[in-house]
PLY file of the C-alpha trace (Angstrom):
ply
format ascii 1.0
element vertex 94
property float x
property float y
property float z
element edge 93
property int vertex1
property int vertex2
end_header
-5.44 6.97 9.40
-5.87 8.58 13.02
-3.91 11.62 13.52
-0.91 13.13 11.41
1.32 10.20 10.56
4.92 10.06 11.91
6.20 8.31 8.57
5.33 7.07 5.25
5.69 3.37 4.55
3.66 3.35 1.14
2.39 5.20 -1.84
-1.21 4.87 -0.54
0.01 6.19 3.17
1.19 9.38 0.90
-1.94 9.62 -0.90
-3.98 9.37 2.31
-2.36 11.95 4.01
-2.51 14.33 0.93
-6.18 13.59 0.85
-6.73 14.23 4.51
-4.36 17.02 5.48
-3.50 18.72 2.07
-0.63 18.57 -0.37
1.33 21.55 1.60
1.24 20.00 5.01
2.31 16.62 3.61
5.02 18.02 1.77
6.18 20.07 4.47
6.58 16.90 6.69
7.59 14.40 4.00
8.69 16.31 0.98
12.51 15.87 2.12
12.03 11.93 1.72
10.44 11.88 -1.92
13.68 12.50 -3.60
15.52 11.12 -6.68
17.92 8.70 -5.11
18.40 6.31 -7.93
22.14 7.08 -7.41
24.00 7.06 -4.18
27.29 7.87 -3.02
29.16 5.17 -1.47
32.59 5.05 0.50
35.07 3.07 -1.75
38.30 3.15 0.37
39.59 5.10 3.26
42.82 5.30 5.70
42.08 4.64 9.31
43.90 6.71 11.87
45.24 4.39 14.49
45.74 7.12 17.25
42.31 8.64 16.71
40.24 5.99 14.90
39.21 8.59 12.31
38.83 8.12 8.78
41.16 10.14 6.37
42.01 10.11 2.77
38.18 9.01 2.01
37.61 7.99 -1.79
33.92 7.56 -2.73
32.15 6.28 -5.86
28.55 6.88 -7.15
26.61 3.66 -7.49
23.14 2.77 -8.30
20.76 2.35 -5.51
19.33 -1.05 -5.23
16.32 0.23 -3.56
15.43 3.70 -4.13
12.77 5.60 -2.33
10.07 5.47 -5.16
10.56 1.68 -5.46
10.53 1.09 -1.53
7.11 3.05 -1.42
5.46 1.27 -4.13
5.38 3.80 -6.73
5.46 2.30 -10.24
8.50 4.73 -11.52
10.41 7.78 -10.12
8.42 9.97 -12.84
5.04 8.99 -10.97
6.37 9.84 -7.52
7.43 13.21 -8.78
4.21 13.96 -10.57
2.22 13.06 -7.48
4.69 15.28 -5.23
4.12 17.98 -7.74
0.29 17.74 -8.32
-0.77 16.47 -4.98
-2.46 13.31 -6.37
-3.36 10.83 -9.14
-5.11 12.76 -11.80
-7.66 11.41 -14.26
-7.94 8.04 -12.34
-4.20 7.21 -13.12
0 1
1 2
2 3
3 4
4 5
5 6
6 7
7 8
8 9
9 10
10 11
11 12
12 13
13 14
14 15
15 16
16 17
17 18
18 19
19 20
20 21
21 22
22 23
23 24
24 25
25 26
26 27
27 28
28 29
29 30
30 31
31 32
32 33
33 34
34 35
35 36
36 37
37 38
38 39
39 40
40 41
41 42
42 43
43 44
44 45
45 46
46 47
47 48
48 49
49 50
50 51
51 52
52 53
53 54
54 55
55 56
56 57
57 58
58 59
59 60
60 61
61 62
62 63
63 64
64 65
65 66
66 67
67 68
68 69
69 70
70 71
71 72
72 73
73 74
74 75
75 76
76 77
77 78
78 79
79 80
80 81
81 82
82 83
83 84
84 85
85 86
86 87
87 88
88 89
89 90
90 91
91 92
92 93
């Protein structure tokens, strides 16, 4: 890795960034994306105002996220991602 990355695409990118730049700097830059997004809110229905084109009477519902962050980045589970986020790396070779 050359220079501090602009984004993380994989679990290995995250681990490399921690190893090279430290946990604090890595989490300051990317901690906001390492979240539990297994459930997301989606718009179920709304009314569209003809004059303004704005949505009103918006109704939402909570649904399962088909591709949560932990899975997209290549972590084995949400727990693994959160543990690495908290500890700063893989412990005991796991």
